[in-house]
C-alpha positions as CSV (number, residue, x, y, z in Angstrom):
1,M,103.4,-23.9,256.9
2,V,105.5,-27.0,257.6
3,G,106.7,-28.4,260.9
4,V,109.0,-31.3,261.9
5,R,108.0,-34.9,262.0
6,G,105.4,-35.5,264.7
7,D,104.1,-32.0,264.5
8,S,100.4,-31.5,263.8
9,I,99.1,-28.5,261.8
10,D,95.3,-27.9,261.8
11,A,93.3,-26.5,258.9
12,E,92.0,-23.7,261.1
13,T,95.5,-22.3,261.5
14,V,96.0,-22.3,257.7
15,H,92.6,-20.7,257.2
16,R,93.6,-17.8,259.5
17,M,96.6,-17.2,257.3
18,C,94.5,-17.4,254.1
19,Q,92.0,-14.9,255.5
20,T,94.6,-12.1,255.5
21,I,95.0,-12.3,251.7
22,V,91.4,-12.7,250.5
23,H,92.0,-9.6,248.3
24,R,94.6,-11.7,246.3
25,G,92.1,-14.5,245.7
26,P,88.4,-13.6,246.3
27,D,87.0,-16.5,244.3
28,D,88.0,-19.6,246.3
29,E,90.0,-21.0,249.2
30,G,91.7,-24.4,249.4
31,I,93.5,-26.1,252.3
32,Y,95.5,-29.2,252.7
33,A,96.4,-30.0,256.3
34,E,97.8,-33.4,257.3
35,G,100.4,-34.1,260.0
36,A,103.2,-31.6,259.9
37,V,102.0,-30.0,256.6
38,G,99.6,-27.2,256.0
39,L,99.2,-25.6,252.6
40,G,96.6,-22.9,251.9
41,M,95.5,-20.9,248.8
42,R,93.3,-18.0,248.0
43,R,92.4,-18.2,244.3
44,L,91.7,-15.5,241.7
45,S,90.2,-17.7,239.0
46,I,91.8,-17.1,235.5
47,I,92.3,-20.5,233.9
48,D,89.9,-23.5,234.3
49,L,87.4,-21.5,236.3
50,S,85.4,-24.5,237.6
51,G,88.2,-27.1,237.9
52,G,91.3,-25.4,239.0
53,H,90.7,-25.7,242.8
54,Q,94.0,-25.8,244.8
55,P,95.9,-27.4,246.5
56,I,96.6,-29.8,243.6
57,H,98.2,-33.2,243.9
58,N,99.8,-35.9,241.8
59,E,98.3,-39.3,241.0
60,D,99.2,-40.9,244.4
61,R,98.8,-37.8,246.5
62,T,102.4,-37.7,247.6
63,V,103.1,-34.3,246.0
64,W,101.0,-31.3,246.8
65,V,101.3,-27.7,245.5
66,V,99.8,-24.3,245.9
67,F,100.7,-21.7,243.4
68,N,100.2,-17.9,242.8
69,G,100.7,-16.7,239.2
70,E,100.4,-18.0,235.7
71,I,102.4,-20.6,233.6
72,Y,102.0,-19.5,230.0
73,N,103.6,-22.6,228.4
74,F,101.5,-25.0,230.4
75,P,99.7,-26.4,227.2
76,E,103.0,-27.5,225.8
77,L,104.2,-28.9,229.1
78,R,101.0,-30.8,229.7
79,E,101.2,-32.4,226.2
80,E,104.8,-33.5,226.9
81,L,103.9,-34.9,230.4
82,E,100.9,-36.7,229.1
83,S,103.1,-38.4,226.5
84,R,105.2,-39.7,229.4
85,G,102.2,-41.3,231.1
86,H,101.1,-38.6,233.6
87,R,97.4,-38.4,234.2
88,F,95.7,-35.0,234.7
89,Y,92.5,-34.4,236.6
90,T,92.1,-30.6,235.8
91,H,92.7,-28.3,232.9
92,S,94.6,-25.7,235.0
93,D,98.2,-24.6,234.6
94,T,98.9,-25.5,238.2
95,E,98.7,-29.2,237.7
96,V,101.7,-29.3,235.3
97,I,103.9,-28.3,238.3
98,V,103.4,-31.5,240.3
99,H,104.0,-33.7,237.3
100,L,107.0,-31.7,236.1
101,Y,108.4,-32.0,239.6
102,E,108.0,-35.8,239.5
103,E,110.1,-35.7,236.3
104,M,112.8,-33.2,237.2
105,G,112.8,-32.6,240.9
106,A,113.6,-29.0,242.0
107,D,114.9,-28.3,238.5
108,F,111.3,-28.2,237.2
109,V,111.3,-24.4,237.7
110,R,113.7,-24.0,234.8
111,K,111.0,-25.2,232.4
112,L,108.3,-22.8,233.5
113,R,107.6,-19.7,231.5
114,G,105.5,-17.3,233.5
115,M,105.2,-15.5,236.9
116,F,105.0,-17.6,240.0
117,A,105.3,-18.1,243.7
118,I,105.2,-21.8,244.4
119,A,105.0,-24.0,247.6
120,L,105.3,-27.7,246.9
121,Y,105.5,-30.5,249.5
122,D,106.9,-33.9,248.7
123,R,105.6,-36.4,251.3
124,K,108.0,-39.2,250.4
125,R,111.1,-36.9,250.9
126,E,109.4,-34.9,253.7
127,C,110.6,-31.8,251.9
128,L,109.1,-28.4,251.2
129,L,110.1,-26.5,248.1
130,L,109.4,-22.8,247.6
131,A,110.2,-21.1,244.3
132,R,109.9,-17.6,243.0
133,D,109.9,-16.5,239.4
134,R,113.0,-15.2,237.7
135,L,112.4,-11.4,237.8
136,G,110.3,-11.2,241.0
137,K,106.8,-10.5,239.7
138,K,105.2,-12.6,242.4
139,P,106.3,-12.1,246.1
140,L,107.2,-14.9,248.5
141,H,108.1,-14.5,252.2
142,Y,109.2,-17.0,254.8
143,A,110.2,-17.2,258.5
144,L,111.1,-19.8,261.1
145,S,109.0,-19.9,264.2
146,N,108.8,-22.6,267.0
147,G,110.2,-25.3,264.8
148,R,108.0,-24.5,261.8
149,I,108.7,-22.7,258.5
150,L,105.9,-20.2,257.7
151,F,105.5,-18.8,254.3
152,G,103.1,-16.6,252.2
153,S,102.6,-14.2,249.4
154,E,102.4,-11.4,252.0
155,I,104.0,-10.9,255.4
156,K,100.6,-10.6,257.0
157,T,100.0,-14.3,256.5
158,I,102.9,-15.1,258.7
159,L,102.1,-12.5,261.3
160,A,98.5,-13.9,261.5
161,V,99.8,-17.0,263.3
162,A,103.2,-15.7,264.7
163,P,102.7,-12.0,265.8
164,E,105.8,-12.3,267.9
165,L,107.8,-12.0,264.6
166,A,106.7,-8.4,264.2
167,E,110.1,-7.2,265.4
168,I,111.2,-4.3,263.4
169,S,114.5,-4.6,261.4
170,N,116.5,-1.5,261.7
171,E,118.7,-2.7,258.8
172,G,115.5,-3.1,256.7
173,L,114.4,0.4,257.6
174,L,117.8,1.8,256.9
175,Q,117.5,0.4,253.3
176,Y,114.0,2.0,253.1
177,F,115.5,5.4,254.0
178,Y,118.1,5.1,251.3
179,F,116.0,3.8,248.4
180,G,112.3,4.0,249.3
181,Y,111.9,0.3,249.4
182,I,113.4,-2.8,251.1
183,N,115.2,-5.1,248.8
184,D,115.4,-8.9,249.2
185,P,116.2,-10.8,251.2
186,L,115.4,-8.2,253.9
187,T,112.0,-7.1,255.1
188,A,110.8,-4.6,257.7
189,F,110.9,-7.4,260.2
190,R,114.1,-8.9,261.5
191,K,113.1,-12.6,261.4
192,I,111.0,-12.5,258.2
193,H,112.7,-12.8,254.8
194,K,111.9,-12.4,251.1
195,L,112.9,-15.2,248.8
196,P,114.9,-13.5,246.1
197,P,113.7,-13.7,242.5
198,G,115.2,-16.6,240.5
199,H,115.7,-18.6,243.7
200,I,114.3,-21.8,245.3
201,L,114.2,-22.8,248.9
202,E,114.2,-26.3,250.2
203,Y,113.3,-27.1,253.8
204,A,113.9,-30.6,255.1
205,G,115.0,-31.9,258.5
206,G,114.6,-28.5,260.0
207,K,117.2,-27.0,257.7
208,I,116.8,-24.3,255.0
209,D,118.8,-24.3,251.7
210,V,118.3,-21.3,249.5
211,R,119.9,-21.4,246.0
212,Q,119.7,-19.5,242.7
213,Y,118.4,-21.2,239.6
214,W,118.4,-18.2,237.2
215,D,120.2,-15.0,236.5
216,V,120.5,-12.5,233.7
217,P,122.8,-14.0,231.0
218,P,126.0,-12.4,229.8
219,M,125.1,-9.0,228.4
220,G,125.9,-7.8,225.0
221,G,127.1,-11.1,223.7
222,Q,125.1,-11.3,220.5
223,P,127.1,-11.1,217.2
224,A,126.9,-7.8,215.5
225,G,124.1,-7.3,213.0
226,S,122.2,-4.6,211.2
227,E,119.5,-2.4,212.7
228,D,116.9,-4.1,210.5
229,E,117.9,-7.5,211.7
230,F,117.7,-6.6,215.3
231,L,114.4,-4.7,214.8
232,Q,112.8,-7.6,213.1
233,S,113.9,-10.0,215.9
234,L,112.7,-7.5,218.5
235,E,109.2,-7.4,217.0
236,Q,109.0,-11.2,216.7
237,Q,110.2,-11.8,220.3
238,L,108.0,-9.2,221.9
239,S,104.9,-10.1,219.8
240,E,105.3,-13.7,221.1
241,A,105.6,-12.5,224.7
242,V,102.4,-10.5,224.3
243,R,100.6,-13.4,222.5
244,V,101.1,-16.0,225.2
245,R,99.8,-13.5,227.8
246,L,96.5,-13.2,226.1
247,I,95.5,-16.7,227.2
248,S,92.6,-16.2,229.7
249,D,89.2,-17.5,230.5
250,V,88.2,-14.1,231.9
251,P,88.0,-10.5,230.5
252,L,91.4,-9.0,229.7
253,G,92.7,-5.5,229.0
254,A,95.8,-3.2,229.3
255,L,97.1,-0.4,231.6
256,L,98.0,2.4,229.2
257,S,100.1,5.2,230.6
258,G,100.8,7.0,227.4
259,G,104.5,6.1,227.4
260,V,106.5,4.2,224.8
261,D,106.4,0.8,226.6
262,S,102.7,0.4,227.4
263,S,101.8,1.9,223.9
264,I,103.8,-0.8,222.2
265,V,102.1,-3.5,224.3
266,V,98.7,-2.1,223.4
267,A,99.7,-2.0,219.7
268,L,100.8,-5.6,219.7
269,M,97.6,-6.7,221.7
270,A,95.4,-4.9,219.1
271,R,97.2,-6.7,216.3
272,A,96.6,-10.1,218.0
273,S,93.0,-9.5,219.1
274,S,89.8,-10.0,217.2
275,T,87.9,-7.5,219.4
276,P,88.8,-4.0,220.7
277,V,91.4,-4.0,223.5
278,K,90.1,-2.5,226.8
279,T,92.6,0.2,227.9
280,F,92.8,2.1,231.2
281,S,94.6,5.4,232.0
282,I,95.0,7.8,234.9
283,G,95.3,11.5,234.8
284,F,95.7,14.6,237.0
285,R,94.1,18.0,237.0
286,N,97.6,19.5,237.0
287,E,98.5,19.4,233.3
288,T,102.2,19.2,234.1
289,F,101.7,15.7,235.4
290,D,98.8,14.6,233.1
291,E,99.6,12.2,230.3
292,T,96.0,11.2,229.3
293,K,96.2,13.0,226.0
294,Y,99.0,10.7,224.9
295,A,97.2,7.7,226.1
296,R,94.2,8.9,224.2
297,M,96.3,9.2,221.0
298,V,97.2,5.5,221.3
299,A,93.7,4.5,222.1
300,E,92.4,6.3,219.0
301,K,95.1,4.9,216.8
302,Y,94.3,1.3,217.7
303,G,90.6,1.6,218.3
304,T,90.6,0.5,221.9
305,D,87.7,0.6,224.3
306,H,89.3,3.3,226.4
307,H,88.6,4.4,230.0
308,E,90.1,7.3,231.9
309,L,90.1,8.5,235.5
310,V,91.3,11.8,237.0
311,V,93.0,11.4,240.5
312,D,92.3,14.4,242.7
313,S,94.6,15.6,245.5
314,D,92.1,14.3,248.0
315,I,94.2,11.2,248.6
316,E,93.8,10.9,252.4
317,Q,91.4,8.0,252.2
318,T,93.5,6.1,249.7
319,L,96.7,6.6,251.6
320,D,95.0,5.6,254.8
321,F,93.9,2.4,253.2
322,L,97.2,1.5,251.5
323,S,99.4,2.2,254.5
324,G,97.2,-0.2,256.5
325,T,97.5,-2.9,253.8
326,L,101.2,-2.8,253.1
327,E,103.3,-4.6,255.7
328,E,106.4,-2.5,254.9
329,P,106.9,1.2,254.4
330,F,106.9,1.7,250.6
331,G,108.0,5.2,249.4
332,D,107.2,5.2,245.7
333,S,104.4,7.7,245.4
334,S,103.3,6.3,242.1
335,M,101.6,3.5,244.0
336,L,98.6,5.9,244.3
337,P,97.8,6.3,240.6
338,T,98.8,2.6,240.1
339,F,96.2,1.6,242.7
340,H,93.5,3.9,241.1
341,V,94.1,2.6,237.6
342,C,94.0,-1.0,238.8
343,R,90.8,-0.4,240.7
344,M,89.2,1.2,237.6
345,A,90.4,-1.6,235.4
346,R,89.0,-4.3,237.8
347,K,85.5,-3.0,237.2
348,H,85.8,-4.1,233.6
349,V,88.5,-6.9,233.4
350,T,90.2,-9.5,235.6
351,V,93.5,-9.5,233.8
352,A,95.5,-6.5,232.5
353,L,98.8,-6.3,230.6
354,S,101.3,-3.5,231.4
355,G,104.5,-2.1,229.9
356,D,106.7,-2.4,233.0
357,G,110.3,-3.5,232.5
358,G,111.2,-1.5,229.3
359,D,113.2,1.1,231.2
360,E,115.5,-1.4,232.9
361,L,116.0,-3.5,229.7
362,F,116.4,-0.6,227.2
363,A,118.1,2.1,229.3
364,G,115.0,4.3,229.5
365,Y,115.6,6.2,232.7
366,D,117.1,9.7,232.6
367,R,119.5,8.7,235.3
368,Y,121.3,6.4,232.9
369,A,122.1,9.3,230.6
370,I,123.1,11.4,233.6
371,A,125.4,8.7,234.9
372,M,127.1,8.3,231.5
373,S,127.6,12.0,231.1
374,R,129.2,12.3,234.6
375,R,131.9,9.7,234.2
376,E,134.5,12.3,233.7
377,L,133.9,13.5,237.2
378,S,135.8,10.5,238.6
379,W,139.2,12.3,238.8
380,M,139.9,12.4,242.5
381,P,142.4,9.7,243.8
382,Q,140.6,7.2,246.0
383,G,142.5,8.0,249.2
384,V,141.9,11.7,248.8
385,A,138.2,11.1,248.0
386,T,137.7,8.9,251.1
387,F,139.4,11.5,253.3
388,Y,137.2,14.3,251.8
389,R,133.9,12.4,252.3
390,Q,134.8,11.4,255.9
391,H,136.6,14.5,257.3
392,V,135.9,17.5,255.0
393,H,132.5,17.3,253.5
394,P,130.5,17.0,256.8
395,H,131.9,20.4,257.9
396,I,131.0,22.4,254.8
397,P,127.7,24.2,255.3
398,S,124.8,22.9,253.3
399,G,124.2,25.2,250.3
400,T,127.8,26.2,249.9
401,Y,128.7,26.7,246.2
402,G,130.6,23.7,244.8
403,R,129.8,21.4,247.8
404,N,127.7,19.0,245.8
405,R,130.1,18.9,242.9
406,A,133.0,18.1,245.2
407,W,131.0,15.3,246.7
408,N,130.2,13.9,243.3
409,A,133.8,14.2,242.2
410,S,134.9,12.1,245.2
411,L,132.8,9.1,244.1
412,S,133.3,6.4,241.5
413,T,130.8,6.0,238.7
414,R,129.1,3.2,240.6
415,D,128.9,5.0,243.9
416,R,127.8,8.3,242.2
417,Y,124.9,6.4,240.6
418,L,123.9,4.9,244.0
419,D,124.2,8.3,245.6
420,D,121.9,9.8,243.0
421,V,119.2,7.2,243.6
422,S,119.4,7.5,247.4
423,Y,116.8,9.6,249.2
424,L,118.0,9.6,252.8
425,P,121.5,8.0,252.9
426,A,121.7,7.8,256.7
427,L,125.3,6.7,256.9
428,H,126.5,9.1,254.3
429,R,125.2,12.5,253.2
430,E,122.1,12.8,255.4
431,R,123.7,11.5,258.6
432,S,122.7,14.6,260.5
433,I,119.0,14.0,260.0
434,F,119.0,10.7,262.0
435,S,119.2,10.2,265.7
436,R,122.3,8.8,267.2
437,E,120.2,6.0,268.8
438,F,118.8,4.8,265.5
439,L,122.2,4.8,263.8
440,E,123.7,2.8,266.7
441,A,120.8,0.4,266.7
442,A,121.2,-0.3,263.0
443,G,124.7,-1.3,263.7
444,P,128.0,-0.3,262.1
445,Q,128.0,-3.4,259.9
446,A,124.6,-2.4,258.3
447,N,125.4,-0.6,255.1
448,P,122.7,-0.7,252.4
449,L,125.1,0.1,249.7
450,E,127.1,-3.0,250.0
451,Q,124.6,-5.4,248.4
452,F,124.0,-2.9,245.6
453,R,127.7,-2.4,245.0
454,S,128.1,-6.2,244.7
455,Y,125.4,-6.4,242.0
456,Y,127.3,-3.8,240.0
457,D,130.7,-5.3,240.6
458,H,129.6,-8.8,239.6
459,A,127.3,-7.9,236.7
460,P,127.7,-10.2,233.7
461,A,128.7,-7.2,231.6
462,N,131.8,-5.3,230.5
463,D,130.4,-1.8,229.9
464,T,129.2,0.7,232.5
465,L,125.7,1.1,231.2
466,S,124.9,-2.6,231.1
467,R,126.2,-2.9,234.7
468,L,123.9,-0.1,235.8
469,M,120.9,-1.8,234.1
470,Y,121.8,-5.2,235.7
471,L,122.0,-3.4,239.1
472,D,118.5,-2.0,238.6
473,V,117.0,-5.3,237.5
474,K,118.3,-6.9,240.7
475,T,117.1,-4.1,243.0
476,Y,114.8,-1.3,241.8
477,L,112.8,-3.5,239.3
478,A,112.0,-6.2,241.9
479,G,112.0,-4.2,245.0
480,D,110.1,-1.2,243.8
481,I,108.4,-1.5,240.4
482,L,107.2,-5.1,240.6
483,T,106.4,-4.8,244.3
484,K,104.2,-1.7,243.5
485,V,102.5,-3.4,240.6
486,D,101.8,-6.6,242.5
487,R,100.5,-5.0,245.7
488,M,98.4,-2.3,244.0
489,S,96.8,-4.8,241.5
490,M,96.2,-7.5,244.1
491,A,94.7,-5.0,246.5
492,T,91.9,-4.7,243.8
493,S,92.0,-8.4,242.8
494,L,93.4,-7.6,239.4
495,E,96.1,-9.8,237.8
496,V,98.7,-7.8,235.9
497,R,100.9,-9.5,233.3
498,V,104.2,-8.0,232.1
499,P,105.2,-9.1,228.6
500,M,108.5,-7.2,228.5
501,L,109.6,-9.3,231.5
502,D,109.1,-12.6,229.8
503,H,112.3,-14.3,230.7
504,L,113.0,-15.5,227.2
505,F,112.6,-11.9,226.0
506,V,114.8,-10.6,228.8
507,E,117.5,-13.1,227.9
508,W,117.4,-12.0,224.3
509,V,117.5,-8.3,225.1
510,A,120.3,-8.7,227.6
511,S,122.5,-10.3,225.0
512,M,121.8,-7.5,222.5
513,P,124.7,-5.1,221.9
514,V,124.3,-2.1,224.2
515,E,124.4,0.4,221.4
516,W,120.9,-0.7,220.3
517,K,119.6,0.4,223.7
518,F,121.4,3.7,224.1
519,R,122.6,5.2,220.9
520,N,123.9,8.7,220.3
521,G,122.3,9.9,223.5
522,T,118.9,8.3,222.6
523,R,117.4,6.1,225.3
524,K,115.4,3.0,224.2
525,Y,116.7,3.5,220.7
526,L,115.6,0.2,219.2
527,L,112.3,0.1,221.2
528,K,111.4,3.5,219.8
529,K,112.2,2.3,216.3
530,L,109.7,-0.6,216.9
531,A,107.2,1.9,218.0
532,E,107.6,3.9,214.8
533,R,107.2,0.7,212.8
534,L,104.0,0.0,214.7
535,G,102.6,3.4,213.9
536,I,102.7,4.9,217.4
537,P,102.4,8.8,217.0
538,S,105.9,10.4,216.9
539,E,104.6,13.2,219.3
540,L,104.5,10.5,222.0
541,L,107.9,9.0,221.2
542,H,110.1,12.0,221.3
543,R,108.7,13.8,224.4
544,R,110.4,13.9,227.8
545,K,109.9,10.8,229.8
546,Q,107.5,11.3,232.7
547,G,106.1,8.1,234.2
548,F,103.5,7.9,237.0
549,Q,104.6,11.0,238.8
550,L,102.5,12.8,241.4
551,P,102.4,16.6,242.0
552,L,103.8,16.1,245.5
553,V,105.5,19.5,245.6
554,D,102.2,21.3,245.1
555,W,100.1,19.0,247.3
556,M,102.4,19.3,250.2
557,R,102.6,23.1,250.0
558,N,98.9,23.5,249.5
559,E,96.2,20.9,249.8
560,L,98.0,18.5,252.1
561,K,99.9,21.2,254.1
562,E,97.9,21.2,257.2
563,Q,97.5,17.4,257.5
564,F,101.1,16.9,256.6
565,L,102.4,19.3,259.2
566,A,100.0,18.0,261.8
567,L,101.2,14.4,261.4
568,L,105.0,14.8,260.9
569,L,105.4,17.3,263.7
570,E,103.2,15.6,266.3
571,P,105.1,14.6,269.5
572,K,104.1,11.0,268.7
573,T,106.0,11.1,265.4
574,L,109.0,13.0,266.8
575,Q,109.3,10.5,269.6
576,R,109.7,7.5,267.4
577,G,113.4,7.9,267.6
578,Y,114.4,7.7,264.0
579,F,115.1,11.4,263.4
580,R,116.4,14.3,265.3
581,P,113.3,16.4,266.0
582,E,115.0,19.7,265.1
583,A,116.2,18.2,261.8
584,L,112.7,17.0,260.9
585,R,111.2,20.4,261.7
586,S,113.9,22.1,259.6
587,L,113.0,19.8,256.6
588,V,109.3,20.6,256.8
589,K,110.0,24.4,257.1
590,E,112.4,24.4,254.1
591,H,109.7,22.7,252.0
592,V,106.6,24.6,253.0
593,T,108.3,28.0,252.7
594,G,109.5,27.1,249.2
595,R,113.3,27.4,250.1
596,R,113.9,23.8,248.9
597,N,111.9,21.0,247.4
598,R,111.9,18.3,250.1
599,S,108.8,16.6,248.9
600,G,110.4,13.2,248.1
601,V,112.2,13.0,251.4
602,L,109.2,14.1,253.4
603,W,106.9,11.8,251.6
604,R,109.0,8.8,252.7
605,M,108.9,10.1,256.3
606,L,105.1,10.4,256.0
607,I,104.7,6.9,254.7
608,L,106.9,5.5,257.5
609,E,104.7,7.2,260.1
610,L,101.5,6.0,258.5
611,W,102.9,2.5,258.4
612,H,103.5,2.7,262.2
613,R,100.0,3.9,262.9
614,N,97.9,2.1,260.3
615,F,99.6,-1.2,260.2
616,L,101.8,-1.8,263.3
617,E,99.6,-0.1,265.9
618,A,96.2,-0.7,264.3
619,K,96.9,-4.4,264.2
620,G,98.6,-4.6,267.5
621,Y,102.1,-5.1,266.3
622,T,103.6,-2.5,268.6
623,R,107.4,-1.9,268.4
624,A,107.7,1.8,268.6
625,S,111.0,3.1,269.9
626,I,114.7,2.7,269.2
627,G,116.2,-0.1,271.2
628,H,119.4,-2.2,271.3
629,E,121.0,-3.5,268.2
630,S,120.3,-7.1,269.0
631,N,116.6,-6.6,269.6
632,G,115.9,-3.9,267.0
633,I,113.0,-1.8,268.2
634,Q,112.1,-2.1,271.8
635,K,108.9,-4.0,272.7
636,H,106.3,-2.0,274.7
637,R,102.7,-1.3,274.4
638,T,101.3,1.8,272.6
639,D,97.7,2.9,272.5
640,R,95.8,2.2,269.3
641,L,95.0,5.5,267.7
642,P,92.9,6.3,264.5
643,A,94.9,6.9,261.4
644,M,95.7,10.5,260.7
645,L,97.0,12.5,257.7
């Protein structure tokens, strides 16, 4: 934290903030507190195990830094800085940051290759600089409170010293209902913000300046070339991205899902490693959702030291723990297997590589193919379409033949895509589920779709598919996928590295003509060609994409039915004020009787309620009923109750 001139921040206050994130750094704690400045760090030792203690300073101790992440090009940067006369006192990657800042000022972030959340204080300028990596692999939150700027990797660091900031953001929750996550810069709390990926924040003289330093470059701009030329470049670029992520002073492995992306990463790791790669996979007893046989194929092909774990439907304890750890409701159910595979991996390694990012870069999701095939539906004139959505559609009974098709026909390609990825669009299709009080409290100006529409409209691309991929990189990738990977891995003190999101690789792929990503209906066309070249079994390459899905439909109709009903239909839940009680009862009934699959929607409602009980109430942050727009959720005391499922 940093205050204004004359303020005094003590080390004990910073220590309290650090204690909330011991799981992120169990090996060491470091604090610098002097005058109006307090920097703290919990360290997971990866590089320079004995000498990389943070905070780290420059030669005259006028620049101090704490840093979460890894800088993969630090050896080259260090050599360059030493040639210019800078003196180093550690062998860690962190120290290059202070000296690079001395050379370049805030522009130093442009030289970093890696994942990072950085807090740097310049005593001469009396200026704090916060920086987040380009794609959002590492989180960074901030808030203003009583003349100080508070910041941390997780929101709980801020709430530890400013619990009054635990004021729920109805706008943030509205976005959660739509997409299952809360995208930057919003959080679940009205006065706490996420620093967006690719941005820096400077704080001086009591004023905040946030600006962007990186974005995805113009898409599809590479000159035309042959398939062999692009394939050769792809292999070289990705091999290098994997190679630099194998630098570590601790044991290292890979998360192997059995999909194309993680299989390619493992293949390239095996080629670069002199010893067998340690690989880790999660499976389910329900064979429909189990991919371990494909992971096993890859493990056998490349001779890895393979480990597997079957996740049972007895998830109550895990969900109880995670909902008390996460500071925001997070609706991606794949966080459960991700947590379990990270916990298993941590028993053997400290660092693991993953295949995340391939779907967003190479058009791997089914929804891209669906969006492209539905473009011909956009035939309705805009004025007619708007009138239909506002005045006709709400009065057509749910289940009426043609109702959904008419709704889709009234939307543009952009809005149809956003509608498809929305779970509970409170201001649109699912308005009747929510209480009038909540919708009024959220405010008429709060429309979660506007930010997402802007990303699509201003994408550095001319074709529809590239615009959709850019939209997902700016929202779903950072807000869901990378948030899930960071929180679940850090909950187990495991560092996960993501080669396909190396920014140099991302820039190269972005500029590749779109036909090499989605060709003749084949998703990930060139990536699959690389997989074939690497010898990955064809049975794995040409099956339907599955991902880390959970058998939620079965669990909620069978094993979790009693706990599920008991929680969602309790008076305490119904009285939160978000939903109309009769609408919530109807949703539950539809699902458990088998009339409709409502598992995705109900799962997100369940997570919201567990967040209220296991995080807000268990820790004393009690904001439990709908209030006025200006104040978000009303402030009143609620009893602390044990978590229930």
